[in-house]
N, C-alpha and C positions, 0 to 999 in steps of 0.2 A: 508735753508727753501724752497728756490725756486726749488731746485732739488727734495726735498721731494714731493712738490705739483705736479711737473711735472711727477714724477714717479708714484704717486698715480693716476693722471689723465690717464696716459698710461695704468696702470693696470686695472682701471675701464673700460676704452674703450675696451681693449682686452677681458676682461671678458664678457662685455655686447655684444660684436659682436657675441658670440656664442649663445646668447639668441635670439630666434625667437619671436618677439613681433609684435602685430598688430598695425600699425601706426594710429595715429589720422588722420581722413580724412581732417581735416582743416589745419593741420600743416605739413603733410607729414611724412616721416620716417626719422630716424636719431637718434643720441644720445639723443637729447632733448626729443623726444617722448618715448624713452626707459626708461630714468631716471625720467622724470616728468610725472607721471600718471594722476595728477589732471588737467582736462581740463574744469573745471566748470566756469572759469572766463576768461575775455579777457586778463588779465595780465598773467595768466598761459599759455594761448595759445601763447601769444607773446613771453614768455620766452622759450617755446618749439621751436617755429619757429626760434628764434634767435640762440638758441643752435644748432638746426639742420643745419642751413645754414652758420652761421658765425664762430662758434668756431671750429677751426682746420679742416674745410672742411669735417666733418664727414658724411654729407648727400651725398656728392659726392662719398666718399668711400663706404658708404652703398649701394648706387644705383649700383655702378660698381661691387661690390663684392657680392651683394645679402644678406648683413647682416644688423644689426641694425634696423630690422623691414622692410627693403626694399626688394622688390621682383625684381629680375633681369629680364629684358625683354628677350623674346625668340629670337627676331630679333635684331641684333646689330644696334644700333643707336648711334649718337654722344652723348657724356656725357652732353653737354650743353642743348640738347633737352630733355633729360631725367630729368635733374635738373629743367628745366623750367616747364615741365608738372607736376612734383611732387610738385612744389611750387605754381602752378596756376590751380589746378584741378577744383575748383569751377567756376572761371571766364571763363576758357576754355569751360566748359560744357555749360555755358550760351551763349557764343559767337558762339560755334558750332551749338547750337540750332537755333540761329537767322541767321547764315550764314555769319557773318562778325564781325570784332572787332580788336582792337589793339593786343591783346594777340594771336588771331588766325593768324594775319599777322606775328607776331614775330615767332610763331611756324613754319609757312611756310618758313620763312627766315632761321631758324635754321636747317630745314630739306632740305634746298636748293631746294625748289619747284619753278619751273619756272613760271607756270601758277597758280597764287594764287587765281584767281577767280574760276577756275575749281576745285581747291583743296578745297576751302571753300564750294562750292556747293556740292561736293561729300561728304564731311564730314557731312554737314547739312542733306543731303538725307539719310545718313546712321547713323544718331545719335543713334538710338536704338541698332545698332550693335556695336557701339563704347562704349557707356555707358550702359552696360548690366544690371546694378543694381545700387542702391544708394551707395553701398559699394565697387564699382569697384576700383581697385588699378591702380596706375600709369602705371605699367608694362603692365597690360591688356589693358589700353587705348592706349598705344603706339603700342602694338601688333595689336590691332584692327585697328588703323589708318594705320599701315603698310600694312595690308591685303586689304585695300580699295584702 
């Protein structure tokens, strides 16, 4: 029975990787966002996020491969930064807008930025260039940050 469940999960995962889906902006991309379309309640959002990040590392796979509704960044960044931005889009947008915050500091650390004050100030000054729309994707945010 265990093998059947595992093989079914692998089949579903491989089948859905070919599907291009638009991720939910609140939970990011990954298998949870592809399989669980209902995002009307906090419970369903939590289920999507948990499935995206915890179950079999599929969000990591999606981000690196550009599948599971994830868009691959144009500029190569480390996986941890990509995962962090994908999981923290809303809070990062708020912190970049004000020019400081714990998530912004964490992003600077993940990107190995030496001068975090200048980094935060540059991102704040270029907020509209980073977050070009309300539906901006993680890959576009990282590409925009990399160009600044």
